[in-house]
C-alpha positions as CSV (number, residue, x, y, z in Angstrom):
1,M,18.6,40.3,14.3
2,E,20.3,38.2,12.4
3,I,18.0,35.7,9.6
4,V,18.7,31.3,10.1
5,Q,17.8,29.9,7.4
6,H,15.1,27.1,9.1
7,L,15.7,24.4,6.6
8,S,18.1,22.8,5.8
9,K,19.2,22.6,1.6
10,E,18.4,18.2,2.0
11,K,15.4,18.9,3.3
12,L,14.3,21.3,0.8
13,E,15.3,19.5,-1.7
14,K,13.8,16.3,0.0
15,A,10.5,18.8,-0.1
16,A,10.5,19.9,-3.7
17,F,11.4,15.8,-4.5
18,I,7.7,14.8,-2.6
19,L,5.8,17.8,-4.1
20,K,6.7,17.2,-8.0
21,T,6.4,13.6,-7.2
22,V,2.5,13.7,-6.3
23,A,2.2,17.3,-8.3
24,H,-0.7,16.0,-10.6
25,P,-4.7,16.2,-10.3
26,T,-4.3,12.1,-11.0
27,R,-1.5,11.2,-8.5
28,L,-3.6,13.7,-5.8
29,A,-6.2,11.5,-6.3
30,V,-5.0,8.0,-6.3
31,I,-3.0,8.7,-2.8
32,D,-6.9,10.2,-1.8
33,L,-8.7,6.9,-2.5
34,L,-5.7,5.1,-1.0
35,S,-6.1,7.3,2.3
36,Y,-9.2,5.5,3.1
37,R,-8.7,2.1,1.1
38,E,-5.5,-0.4,2.6
39,K,-5.0,-1.4,-0.9
40,M,-7.2,-1.0,-4.4
41,S,-6.3,-2.6,-7.6
42,V,-5.5,-0.8,-10.7
43,N,-8.9,-1.4,-12.1
44,E,-10.8,-0.8,-9.2
45,L,-8.5,2.7,-9.6
46,C,-9.1,3.4,-12.8
47,S,-13.0,2.9,-12.8
48,V,-13.4,5.5,-10.0
49,L,-10.8,7.8,-11.2
50,D,-12.9,7.2,-14.8
51,C,-9.2,7.4,-16.9
52,E,-6.8,5.6,-19.1
53,Q,-5.7,2.6,-17.6
54,S,-2.0,3.1,-19.4
55,L,-1.9,6.7,-18.5
56,L,-2.8,5.5,-14.6
57,S,-0.1,2.6,-14.5
58,H,1.9,5.4,-15.6
59,H,1.6,7.9,-12.5
60,L,1.3,4.8,-10.5
61,I,5.0,3.2,-11.8
62,N,6.1,6.9,-11.6
63,M,4.9,7.1,-7.3
64,K,6.0,3.4,-6.6
65,L,9.5,4.1,-8.1
66,K,10.6,7.0,-5.7
67,G,8.8,5.7,-2.6
68,I,5.3,7.1,-2.5
69,L,3.1,4.1,-3.4
70,N,4.3,-0.1,-2.3
71,S,2.4,-2.7,-5.4
72,Q,1.7,-6.3,-4.5
73,K,0.7,-8.4,-7.6
74,D,-2.3,-11.2,-7.0
75,G,-2.7,-13.2,-9.8
76,Q,-3.9,-10.9,-12.8
77,N,-4.0,-8.4,-10.7
78,V,-1.6,-5.1,-9.4
79,Y,-3.0,-4.1,-5.5
80,Y,-1.5,-0.3,-4.5
81,S,-1.0,0.8,-1.4
82,L,0.1,3.3,0.7
83,K,3.9,3.2,1.5
84,E,4.7,7.1,2.5
85,K,1.4,7.4,4.8
86,D,2.7,10.9,5.5
87,V,1.8,12.3,2.7
88,V,-2.1,12.2,2.6
89,K,-1.0,15.1,4.7
90,L,-0.1,17.3,2.6
91,I,-3.8,17.0,0.5
92,S,-5.2,17.8,3.4
93,C,-2.6,20.8,3.6
94,I,-3.5,22.0,0.1
95,E,-7.4,21.8,0.7
96,N,-6.8,24.6,3.8
97,C,-5.1,26.4,1.6
98,D,-6.5,30.0,0.2
99,C,-4.5,30.8,-3.0
100,N,-5.7,31.9,-6.3
101,M,-6.1,29.4,-8.8
């Protein structure tokens, strides 16, 4: 029986790129929050996540540049929303994994 690789190199590289982009607890928390709310401001996210605005902004900008999030400026506030909604499925998949930490 011949063993065939199911995923192409391009698909594997894309998967690794997405996983690297979201591979931080704060980034996963942002994705989780935005899966329940259409959009949230940086201040709202900071309040819920109890983190420094400068650090959160770094994570948000990174995810925006890589196509995971959208942003919209409204006066002094910047609101973020999910651009790539399928990334939410990663969280539920991870929740169901029975891995040792």
